[in-house]
N, C-alpha and C positions, 0 to 999 in steps of 0.2 A: 169548349166552354167559353173561350174568348170570343168566338164568332157569335155565340148567343148573346153575349153582353154588349157587343158593339153593333151598331146599326149598319145596314148595307151602305148607306150614304157615307158614313165615316170611313169604311174600308175603301170606297172608291176615291175619297178625298186623300187618304194617305197614299194610295197607289199612284196618284197623279203628281206627287211631290218630286222635285228634280233629283233628290238623293236616291230615289228608288227607280229612276228611269234611265240611268246612265251607267257606264262602266265604273264610275267613281263610287257607286253604291257598294260594289264588291271589294274595292281596294281601300276604302276609308277605314274599315275596322282593322285591316292588316297594317296600314300606316300608323294608326293609333297604337297598335301593339308594338310596332317597331320603336316608336318614340318612348313608350313605357319601358321597353326592354333596355334601351340605351341609358335612360335615367336611372334604372335599377341595377345596371351591370356593376357599378362600383360598389354599391352596398352588398350585392350578392358575392362579389369577389372577397370583400372584407370579411363577411360572415363565413365563407368557406375557408379562409385563412385561419380564422379563430377556431373553427371546428376541426381543422386538420390534425392528424396524428403527429405530424412533424412539429407543429407548434406546441402541442402538449408535451412531447418528449423534450423539446428545447427548453421550455419553461421549467420542467421537472429537473433537468440536468443543471440548469442555471441555479435553481433554488438549492439543490443538494450540494453543488459546488460552493455556493456562498456560505452555507452552514458549515461545511467541512473546512473552508478557509478560515472562518471566524473561530471555530473550535481549535484549529491548529495554532492560531496566533494567541488566543486568550484562554484556552483550556476548557472553557465551558460556555454555554449560551446564557445570556442575561435573563431570558424569560423562563428558564427551567431551574427549579430548585435543586440544590445539591443534596443527595441522599447519602448519608454515612451511617454505617452500623456502629461506629465508634467516634470518639472525639477527634477533631481535626489535628490536635496536637500529637496524637498517637501515630500519625503517619510520617512524622519526621519532616525535616526541612526539604522543600522541593529543590531538586538539583537544577543548576543553570544549564542552558543549552550551549554546547561547545561546537565550534566549526570543524567538525571531523572532515578529513580529506575525502571520505567515501560517502558523504551525506547527500551530495547532489544527485540529480536524476541521471546525469551522464558521467558521474565520477566512479572510480573503482578503488579498491583497497590499495594502500601503500604497502607493497610487499616487503620492502626493507623494514618497515615498522612491524610487520607480522613476524619476520625473522627475529628481530630484537625482542618482541613480545614473547615469543616462544622461549627465548633464553631466560627472560624474567620468570616465566611460569616454571621452567625446569629447575631453576636455582632457588626460587623463593616459594612459589605457590604449590608445587608438586609435593611438598612435604606433608600437606594436609588435604589438599583438594584433588579429586580425581578428574579425569577427562575421558569418560568411558566411551563416548560416541566417536572419538577420533582415532583412526588407525595410523600407523606409521606411513602408509602409502599416501595418505591425504596430504602430507607435507611435500611430496615430490612435485616439483614444478611450481610450487606456491612460495615456499620460503627456503627450501634446500634442494640440493641435487639428489639423484638416486644414490650415489655412493655415500654421501653424507648421511642420508636417512638410514641406509643399510648399516653403517657403522654405529649409529646411535641405537638402532634396534638390537644389534648383536651385544650391546653392553648389558642388556636385560635378559634374564633367564626366565623361560616360561615352562610350565609343566605340560607335558605331552604324553601320549601313549594311549593304550598300553602297547608295549613292545612284543616281540615274539614270545617272551617268557611271561607275558601278562602283567608286567610291572610298569608303573608310571615312571617317567624319567624327565629330566630337565634338559632343555635345549636352548641355544641362543635364539633371540627374537628374529623375526623376519618381517618383511613389509606388510604382510597380511595381518599381523598381530595388532591388537589394540593397545593403546598406552596403558601401562600397568597402574593399578590403584595404589595409593600409599598404605592402605590398611587391608587386611585380609577380609574383614566383614564389618558390618555396621557397629556391632558391639565393641570391636577393637577401636574403631574410630571414635566412638563416644568415650571410651575409657581413656584415650589419649588426649581428649580435649575437655575434660571436666564435665562430661555429660552432654556437651554440644556436638551436633553432627555437622561437620563441614559439608556444604552442598557440592554436588558435582557441577563442574564449570562448563560442561559441554553446551548447555543451552541457557546459561545464566543471564546472558544479555537479553534473550527473548523472554525469560521468565520473570524479569523484574520490571516494574513500572519505571519508566525513564530510560531503560536500556543502557546504552553505553554512557550516557550522561550520569546516570545514577552510580554505576560502578566506578567511574573516574572520581566523582565527588566523594564517594565512600572511601576510596583508597587515600585520598588527599585531604579528608575532612576531619581527621582526628585532632581534637583540641581538649583543653581542660574543661571539666564540667563547670558550668556557671554556678554562682552562689545560689544556694537553696536546692540544688539538685544533688541527690545522694545516689551514688553508684555502688552496687554491691562489690564485695571483694572478688576479684577475678574477672570483672567486667570492665569495659572501656566505654568512654563517652564519645559518641559520634552523632552530631545533629542530623545527619542525613539518613541514619538508620531508624526505622520505625520504633518509637519508644525511647530512642537515645542511647540505650545500653546495649552493647554488642560484645559477644564473647571473643571475637577475633581482635587481637591487639594490632597496633600499627606495625606493618611489616616492611614498608618501603622507606628507605633512608638514602640520602645522597651518597653516591659512590658505593652502593651495596653490590652492584655487579659491574663487570668490566666488559663493555660492548666490543665486539670484534672489529666493528668499523670505526671505532674511536669516538662515537657519539658520547657527549657528557651524560653520565648516568645520574641525572637529578631525580628527585622524587616525582615531579610532574612528568618528566620524560619517560621514566619507567612505567608510571601509571598509564600514560597515553599509549605506550607500546603494548603493554599487556592487555589493555582493554581492546585495542585494535585486533590483537590476536584472538581474544575471546569472542569478539564480534564476528571474525571470520569463522571460528569454530562453530558458532551458532548458525551461520549461514554460508557454508562453503560455496554454494552455487550463486553467490551474490553477483560477481562479475559476469558470469556467463548468462545469468538471468537478464541483466541490463543490456548485454550485447544482443541477446535474442529479442528483447523488447524493442530495441532500435530497428532491427531488421523487420519485425512484425509491423511497426508503425509505417515504415517506408513501403512495405509490400501492400498493406491494406489501404494506405492512402492512394497508391497508384491504382489499385482495383476499384476504389470508390470513384475516382475521377473517370476511369474507363466506363464504369457502370452508369454514371451520370451522362456521359457523352452518348452512350448507346441508347439510353432511355430517351434523351432529347431527339436523337436521330430517328428513332422509331416512332415516337409519339407526336413530333412536331407536325408532320403532314395531317395526322388525324385530328389533333386539337385545333389546328388553324384552318381547316377546311370550312367552307361556307356553303350551306345547303339552302337554296331558295325554292319556293314553290309559287309559281304564277298560275293561278287557276285559269282555265280557258274561258274566253268571253262567250256569253250566250248570244249567238247571232240570229236567234229566232225572232227577237223583238226589233 
């Protein structure tokens, strides 16, 4: 169609131009393409960087980390409304954050505090609260020796059987037994506490908002009710408890227990020790988990560096190779 639109003279005139009669006629489009590729290489690399999966994952992790960090510091995000099923005053006073010795990423439990905390639990808390998920053997190597735990277990009698005669019998406790509950059943527990059921303390730190901070603030936060607040008979005022009225009275007083290591048994010291013990009871694998986490970070960091080196070693010759095509010159003209 093009040949029909142009006259023969125009075609001969175009063929006689210098650009069509030399080797530059074949190389000029290639040179132009090279110049265009060099000018567009930076923009292409930038676009590929923006469209890469690594960039997407990095931005997502940075955003999620920023949101988590802000929420950890201030409790909520400023652009999200707080949704509550009840009034904010029903939740109780928010507990302050305390510098627990095991709070850091690389920190472990204070095992001397766990031992003292178990003493507080045994002499004060065990009269009402159970510890169903903790066996005597769990204390071995954490707060007590094997002989100490065996001696404590043998002080309690457990029902066992049947024997050869088909009768149940009582025997001294052993390491495999779980710590005995203070009441035989839930009804007995309610009857002994004016209808209130003392909760099991095995997972109490994990089951309460605020965790260890809330338990410590609750144990040390008993005060007189402010003016205008009425507390029913048999109830006690504690601003950290939701609603303010709690059935459990204050149980920790200065000098209530006598520590074996001579530590002064102040109210705050006993609360700190028993909360540390309950925190361990809620998460006995805490120290081992952090230890394994450090090992995993070191191992996977080394594997990541090795993988990056191998990737660069394998792909550098492929990515940096330069392929040129020089078409043969037409020697017939």
